[in-house]
N, C-alpha and C positions, 0 to 999 in steps of 0.2 A: 202482869208478871211482877215478881218482887225485884228488889234491887240486885239480889244475887244472880238473877237471870235464869234460875232453875225453877221448874214447876212440875207437879205430877197431877194425874187425874184422880178425882175422888169418885165415890160410887155414883155420884150424879154426873160424872164426866168431866169435872173441872180439875185443874191441877193445883196441888198444895205447895206452899213455899218449901224449898229444900229438896224436892223430889224431881226426878227426871223420867221421861218416858223410856221404857225398855223397848228397843227395836228388835224385830225378829232376826234370827241369824241369816247371813247371806252365804249361799253356797255357790262356789265357782266350779263349773264342770269343764274338765280338761280332756280333750280328745286323746284317747290312748292308742289309736291306730291311724295310719295314713295309707290310703290306697294309691299305689303308684303303678301306672300302666307303662310297661316297657314294650316297645314295638321293635321287632328284629328287622333289619334290612334284608333285602333280597340276597345280598352277598353273604350275610351271616347265616341265613336259612340254607343257602347252597352249601356252605361250609359244613353244616351239620349233616346234610344229605350225602355229600361225598365221603365223609368220614365213615358213614354206614357202608357205602359202596366199597370202600377200601378194605372192609372186613369180609366181603362176599367171596366165597371160594366154593367151586363145585366139588362136592364130596369132601369139603374141608381142605382141599389141596390146590386145585386149579384156580388161579385168580379170575374173578368174574367182576372186575371193576367197572366195565363199560356197559352196564345195564342198570337202569333205574326202575324201581318198582313203585315210585311215587306218582300218584295221579296228578300232582301239581308241582312237579320238579322245577326248581328254579334254574335259570341259565347260569353257566359258569363264566367267571371272568378269565382273563388271560393267565393269571397266576395259577388259578385252580386247574385250568386245562393242562398247563405245564406240570403241575404237581401230580395229577392223575397219570399223565403220560410217563413221567419219570419213574414213578413207583411201579408202574406196569412193566416198563422196559427192563428195570434192574431187579425184578422179582426173581428169586432163585429158580422158580419153575421155568422161566424163560431160558435160563442157561441150561437147565436139565433137558428140556425138550429139544433145544438146539443140538446138544450133545448126542441125543438119541437119533435125531434125523441125520446128523453127520455120520454116525456109525452105520446107518442103513446105506447112505451114499457111498461110504468107503467099501462096504461089502459088495455093492453093485458096480463099483468103480465108476460112479457117476462123475462127470467132469474130470475125465482122465488126465487133463492137463495139470491137475493138482498133484498127481502122483499117488504113491502109496506110503505106508509107514506112518510114523508119528507126525512127520511134516505134512503129509497129505491130509491126514485126519485134522490137524490143527487148522489147515486152510479151509477145509470143508466146514468145520465148526465155526470159524470166523465169518465165512460167507453166509451161512445159515442164520447166525445171530444178527449179522448186519442187515439181512433182509427183514428180519423181524423188527429190529430197532428202528430202521429207517422208515418202514411202513407205519410204525407206531407214531413216530415224531412228525412225519410229513402228513399223514392222514388224520391223526388225532390231536395234534398240537399246532403245528405251523399253519396249515391252511384253515383249520377251524378258528384260529385267532385272527388271521388276516381277513377271512370272509365272514366272521361272526356267525359261525355255525356250531351246533352242539354235536360232539362226536359220539354221544352215548346212544344206546338202543333203549327205547321207552316201551316197557312191557305193556301189552294190550290186555290180555287175559279175559276178554269178554267177546261175545259174538260167536258165530259159527266157526268151526274148524277151518273151513274154506276161507272165510274172511280173514282169520288170524294168519293163515299160511301166506296169503297174498300180501297182507300187511307186513309180515316178516321179510319176505324176499324183496319187497319194494324198498326196504330200508337200506339196501345196498346202493340205491340210486337216488333216494330222497332222504331228507333229514329235517330236524327242527332247527330253525335259525334261533339266534339269541333273542329274537323278537317274539318267539313262541309260535311262529307260523311255519308250516311245512314248505319246503323248497327243494330244488334239485341238489343232490349231495355232491356239489362240486369238490368239497374237501376230500371225500373218499376217492373220487375218480382221479383228481389231480395228485393226491397223495400216492396212489398206486402207480401213476405214470412217473412221478418223481423218484419213487423208490426203485421202480423198474429201470429207469435211466441210470440211476446211481450204481445199480448192480453191474453195469457194463465196465465199471472201473476195477472191480475185484474178481470177476469171474475169469477163468482162463481164456486166453485169446482164442484158442481153438473152439471154445464153447460160446463165444460172443456172437450175437447175431444183430447187433445194432438195434435198429428200430424193432425188429422182430422180437428180440429178447425183451425189450422194454414193454411192448404190448402184450407179449405172452405172460410176463410176470404181473402186468396190470390186470389182465383178465382173470388170472388165478386169484389175485387179491380180491377182486370184486365178487367172484364166485364164492370165495371163502367167506366173505362178509355175509352173503346171502344165506349160505348154509349155517353159519354161526348164529344168524338172527332167528332161523327156524328152531335151532336148538334152544336159544334163549326163550322163545315164546312158548314152546311146548314142554320143555324138560327141565330147564336150569333152575327154576324157582323151587321145585321140589327137591333138587339136589344141592341147593345152596343153603346151608344152615342160617346165614344171616340175611337171606333174601327176603327182607320185610320192609315195611314202611317205617321211616324214622320218626314221623309225626313231630317235627320240631314245633315248639311253642310259638305263637304269634301274638 
């Protein structure tokens, strides 16, 4: 090499003084996209699912919150059970049906200790709604939270009509635990007993029957749950516009 320190190649391959070797261009490749995998927690998936359930209404009117059409529905935490119960209890339909039943009781003079007129009707309405609200909170919130049980009905939709029928009525006495396993429905039974016992506080003294009224109302509650489950299994999905799978991303 020369004193200048630069040299180039000649046709024979040697470098001449004052010339430098030309290097090929260097390309830098920069990634333009980054793949990020986001995994939802069970609580987040459950939140998506109950938001769908809160839009479910039979014929677009009657709240149908406590049925899940998800084949892999996630368990609810305590806050979500309270949220579902609260929205169900204060739904306008609950007040409307209570008013309707109170009107029938007024016409039949059921619970005559309440009397007649506006005051008698108000008492019947209050008692009817109290039965509904206490049954909802004891059976669908308080005991499910304490006993870690799921208050919802899980739609089966497959199998013979006979198997689906017995599956439906059995849900009055069995339920899914938060663990996903089936177990005795202590929440529903204890909830019915608690609501039945509470009713002794506001029914007329002449209509109270202590333990008898408690168990009578409890059996009515359990029977109603069984009948409601049969309706859910065979009819409600076709009558519920939003009765569909939410399919949350995972």
